[in-house]
N, C-alpha and C positions, 0 to 999 in steps of 0.2 A: 504494500500500500504506500503510495507516494505522499510525501508530506508537503505542507505549505511553508515557504520560506518566511521567517519572521525576524524582523530587526526592530529592536527597541532603542529609541534615541532618548536618553535621559540628560537633562540639562545639568544636574548636580554632578560635580567632578568626582565625588567620593561615595555618595549614598544612592541607593534605590529606595523607593517607597514614598517619596514626596513628603507630605506632612506626617506620614506614618513611619518615618525613618527613626533610627536610633542614633543620637549624637553621643560623643564620648569626650571626657575630659579627665585626665589623670587617673584612668581606670574606672571612673564613674560613668554610668550610662543614663541617658535622659530620653524620656518619651516626649516628643514635641506635641503637647496638647492633651495627652491622656487617651489611650485607645483600648476600650474594652472589647474583647473578642467574644461577642454574644450575638447570635442571630436567630430569628424565627425561621430562617430558611435552612432546611436540612441539607440542601445542596452546598450552600456556602460553608456550613459547619463541616461537612464531609471534605470539602476542598482544603480547608485549614488543616484537618487531620492528615490528609494525604501529603501536604507540603511539609508540615513540621512534626507530625507524629507526637512522640513522647516529650518533645521540647515545649509543648503547651502545658502549663500548670493551671490549676484552679485556685482562684484567689477570692477571699471574702470581699464583698463590696461594702465600703463604709464611706459615707460622705455626709457632711454637715453644712449648715448655713451659719455664718457668723453675723449676728445682728444684735445691736444694743449691748455689746460687750459679752454676749452669751453665745454658746454653740447649740444650735437646734438640730436634732436628727433630721436627715433627709434620706429617704422619703419621710414625710411628716408622720409622727407618732403622737396620738392624741394626748396621752398623759404628759409626755415630754414637752410638747408645744404649749399646752394649757398652763402647766406649772411655771414655765419660764416667761410666758407672756403676762401672767397674772390674771386674776379673775375679771377685772374690768375690761382689760384689753381683749381677753378671750371672748367675753360677752359681746363686745362691739364687733369683733371679727365674725362671730356667728350671725349676728344681726345683719351685717353687711352681706354675708353669704346668702342668708335667707331672702334678702331683698333682691339679690341678683337672680335667684331661682324664680321668684314670683314675677319680677319685671325684667326679664333678660333683654339685652340690647339686640334688636333684630338686625340680622345680616352684619355681624361684626366685621369691620374692615381693617382695624388696626390691632397691633399686639395688645395694647391696653384694653381695648374692648373685649377681645377674645378671652384674655385671662380673667378679667372682671366677671365675665359670664360664668367661668368655671370655678372661681374661688371667692368672688366678692371683691369689691374695690379696696377694702382695707387690707386684706391679705396680699393683694397685688402690690400695694404700696410698701408693705413690709418685706415680702419675700421675693419679689420679682423686679420691681422698678429700678432700684439703684444698680444692681448687677447688670441687668439687661442694657441700661444706658451706658455703662462702662464698656460693655462688649462692643456695642455698635457705634458709639460716639454720636448718637442721635436720640431724640425723645421717643418714648414708646408710642406716642401719637403718630409718629412718622414711619413706624415699622409696620409692614404688612402683617395682617392676621395669618397669612399663609405660613410664616415662620413659626409662630406659636403652634399652629395646628400640626405641623410636622414634628417639631422638637418636643412637644409636651403631649403628643398624641395619646389619647386614651386615659389621660390623667385629669382628675378634678378633685376638689376637696372631699367629695363623697367617696371617690375611688380610693384616695389616700387613707381616709379614716377606716374604710372597710378593710383595706389591706393590712393596716396596723392592727386591727382587732381580730383578723383571721389567723388561726394557728398556722405555722409554717408547713406542717404536714398536710394541710388541706389546700395548699396553693401549688398549682403546677406552674413552674417558672416560665415555660414556653408560652403560656396563655396570659402572662402578666405583662403590662406595659413595660417597655424597656427601662423607663425611668424608675421603676420600682423593683427591678431584679436585685437579688441579694448576693449573688456570686457571679463570676464570669471567668473565662479562660484568658490566659495571657502568655505570650512567649517568654520563656525563662530569661532571655537576655534583651527583652524589649521588643516592640513591634517590628523594628527593622529586621530582626532575625527572620521573620516570616518572609519578607520580600527579598532578602538576600538568598534564602533557600530557594524561593521561586525563580530568581534570576539564574541561579546555578542549574536548576532543572531545565530552564529554557536553553541554556548553553549545551547541556548534556544531550539534548534532543536536536542539536544542529542549529538552533537559533542564535542570534547575536544580541547582546545587551551592551550598548556603547555609552559610556559615561562622559560627561563634560561636553555634550553635543548641544549647541545652542541653535535650534531650528529658526531660520530667518526667512524662509520662503517655501510655500507650497504651490507649485505650478502645475496646472492641469493641461494636458494636451487634448484639445477638443476633438481632434480627429480619431485618436486611439483611446481616449478616456484614461490614459495612463498618467500617473502622477510622478513628478520629479520633486524630491524633497531636498532642499539645500540647507546645510547645517555647518556651523563653524565649530571646529573641535577645540580642545583645551589649549592647543598650541597656536591657535589662530588660523589654521588651514581650513579652506572651504572644501566641503565634501558634498557629493551628490548621491542620491539613492533613488532608484526607480521602484514604483510600487503600483499594484492595481487597486489597493485599498490603503487608506490612511486612517488610523484610529487616533483621535486626539483627545487628551485630557488637559490640554492647555486652556488657560482662561479665555473665554469667548472674546473679550475685549482685545486681547493680544492676537488671537488666531485670525480675527477678521482683517487685521492690518497686514498679514503676511500672505494671504491667499492671492494668487495671480491666475486669471485677471481679478482685480479688486471687485468687491461687491458694489452695487450701486450706492450712491452717496447716502440715501436715507437708511439703508441697511447698515452701512459702515458706521454711520453716526450713532445708530441705535446700539450696536454692539460696543462701540467705544465708550458709550455713556453708562454701561454697566459698572457698578462700583464694588469695591472689595475692602474688607477690613483686615488690617495687618496686626500682628502681635509679636511680642518678644517674651522670652522666658529668661528670668534671672535665676540660675541654678546656684544655690548656696549650700556648701558643705558645712555641716554643723556637728558639734558634739552631741551625741545621742542621749541627752539628759531631759527627761520629762517631755519628750517631743510627742505631738499628737500622732496617732496611728491611722488617721483617715487616709484614703486614697487621695482625696482632695477636699478642700473647704471653699465654699463660695463666700466671698467677702461682700456683705451688704452694709458697707460703711463708707459714706461719702467723704470722710476725712482722710482716707488713704487712696492712692491711685491703683493699687493692686486689685485685680478682679477675682482671681482664683489662685489657690496655693496647692500644689501637688506634693505628696510625700512619696518619692520614687521607691523608697524601701518597702512601702506598703503595697506597691504594685508588684514588685518582685524583689526579694532580698538579694537576688543575684545581681541586681543593678548597682549595688553598693559593695565595694571590695573590702571594706573594713567594718566589722560588726559593731565597733564602738562609735561609728559615725553614721549620720543620716544625710540625705540630700533632699532639699526642698526646692521646688520650682515655683517661683512667683511669676504669675502671668500678667502682663501689662498689655492692654489692647490699645492700638494706636493706628495712625495712618503714616505711611512712609513719607518722610520729609517733615513731619512735625517735630516738636522739641524732644519728645520722648524717644522716638525712633533714632534721631541723630545724636542722642546723648552718648558721651564716652562710656565705655564699659565700666570703668572704675566708679563713675558717678552713679550708674544704675545699680551696681552691687552695693554701694553705700546706701542708696535710697531703699533697696529691698531689705537690707539689714535693719535700718531705722524703722521701717513700717512693721516688720515682724515684731520688734520690741514694743512699738506703740500698740499693736493689737494684743500684746500679752501672750503671744504664741511661743516665744522664746525669751530668754533673759539676755541681757547684755554680755558680750564676750564669748558667746557660743559659736558664732560664725567664724570659720577659720580660712575659708577660701570661696571662690565663686567664679562663674563664667556667664556669658550672655549668648543666647541663641535667638536670632531674628528669623521670623517667618513672614514673608510677603504673601499677599492674597490668601490669607488663611480662611476667610469667611466671605462667601458671596453675599452682598447686601440685598435685602428684600425691601426696597423702597417702593413707593406707590406706583411707579411706572415700569418696574423691572419685567413684569409679565409681557407687556406689549412689546418691549424691546426684544425679548427672547423669541416671541412668536414671529416677529418680522424677520429675524435672522434665520430661524428654523425654516420658515416658508421658502426663503430664497435658497438656502443651502440644500434642502431636500429636492427642489425642482431643478437646480442648476449645477450641483456639485456631486454627481454620483461617485461613490467610492470614498467619500469623506464621512467619517462616523464620529459622533460626539459621545463621550462617556465620562463618568466620574463627576466629582463635585464641581470643579471649575469648568470642566468641559461642557457641562449642562447647566451651569450656574444654579445648582441646587445644593443647599446646605444639608448634605446627607451624611450618613455614616458609611464606614468602609465596606460593610456588607452590601449596602445599596450600590455603591460605586462598582464593586466587583460584579454584582449581578448585571448591571448595564453592560459591562465588558463581556461577560459570558454570553448574553443574548446577542450582542453584536457579532461575536465570533460565530455563533450558530447561523446568523443571517448570512454572513460571508460564505460559510461553507455550503449553505443551502442554495446560494446563488439567487436568493430572493428575500424580501422583507417578511419573514415569518413572525417576528416579534417587534412591537413598538417599544423601544427602550424607555420612552417617556412615560410608559404606563407602570413601570416598576415603582412600588410604593416604598415608604420609609422602612418597612420591615423586610425589604428585599424580596417581596412577593410580587408576582405579576398579576395586575388587575386589568382586565379588558373592559373598556367602557362599553356600556350597553348590555353586558352579559353578567349574570349573577354567578360568578365563579372566580376562584382564586387558583391559579396553577402552581402547585408545589413543584419547584424546579427539579428536585431529586426524583420525582415520579414521572414527569411528562416531558422534560426538555431534553436533556442530554443523556443518551443511552449509555455512554461511557465517557471518561474524562477526555477532554480535548487537549492536545499538546502539539508542539511544533513537529514532532516526529511521526504522529499517527493520524493527524487530521485528514479528513477526506477533502478532495478538491476537484474542480473541473478546470482543466487547463493549467498553465504555468503561472499561478497567482503568487503574488508577493504581498505581504502586509507589513506596513511600517507603523509602529506605535510611537506617537509623539508625546512625550511627557514634558511638562513645564520644568 
């Protein structure tokens, strides 16, 4: 059986995995953003098993919210939340929730309206507003309700309370909203271990994974429908690659500018108007004295700039080489070019140290070293016009650019999880191998399940999609096809 030639062009000169890579500093390993390996798709879970096997470990999930100098369990637990909020505040929150159930906002269009419907406005202001505005750099009134519907899907105050009061033995984790799961799997050496193993398997089956490749032009031959991909390597040399299909996970705003011929001006303007939120992680190495054991803590405190704090040792003890030390990742959300993004690393490490002490999470003198990791285009922004912009670009691309496929978070401008991103790539591979559009990747929901509009069914990928694992060495094909994967 003849295989498909696959070439992966990765911009990063050292890592594969994009935002799901693992960074290193003096033997310490850092997860850029925090990646739980949990999916409601059995196909994705099986793929993770196949790639990494026994290197996946099961970890307890523990996360809390820092508010008003106190740490609240998250998911919300009734006794914990009520006792720490106090009787009066708890009463007001329940009254606010009751009002939202009796008089819900019809057709909620903003993040604030959607969360208010689910939790009441008072709980929204306590547990959602400050953190969300830090993440996005914009008011909750300016953020589309779509983002809340995706990221907090299936969760409301009632759901959280019912989950808190239900015995663990009576809860099936796969039927629980992702926000409420109590354990997850995780690569022993961080998420990048998964994608490093995947890259090695691609190479073993005859494919190529080329690092340090900055793609600067995708040119389509209108006569043959063949694509020529131009990329500059890490030494500054221009290289060319021919392909029948190009699979792109690059940001749409960037992709539109390098397609030749260029899209029409309205399409190009729409794509370039899509916005992204950047962030940086200040990783601090600390003496492990009375350090919190959460995977992460959400900081709902407007007096500090940090938005979330990871404890990498709680993700996997193997990320930290010295058992007497811990490593905390303080996440700061920003835009490239603003004062925070352009700050010197030493100033950022000092700021993170000071804010940890101010929050009371560590005491002075415990931080002994640190480093800074910057991540551009971490989050596609869901502002009020983003849907129309994507629709305009999609319509043009699907009608005029056969062989160009969009996948993943930035490739589709969807703030999704890694299992969703992987499922869009699996469906795309199936379409290419079939020689037809069997699956609409835009119908993959946030649980990495395929929902066909107009039909009351969910296709479980492990049962109905791929009869066996697809790889570069054994994939079926029609003719001498080549596929190039373009990663940002």
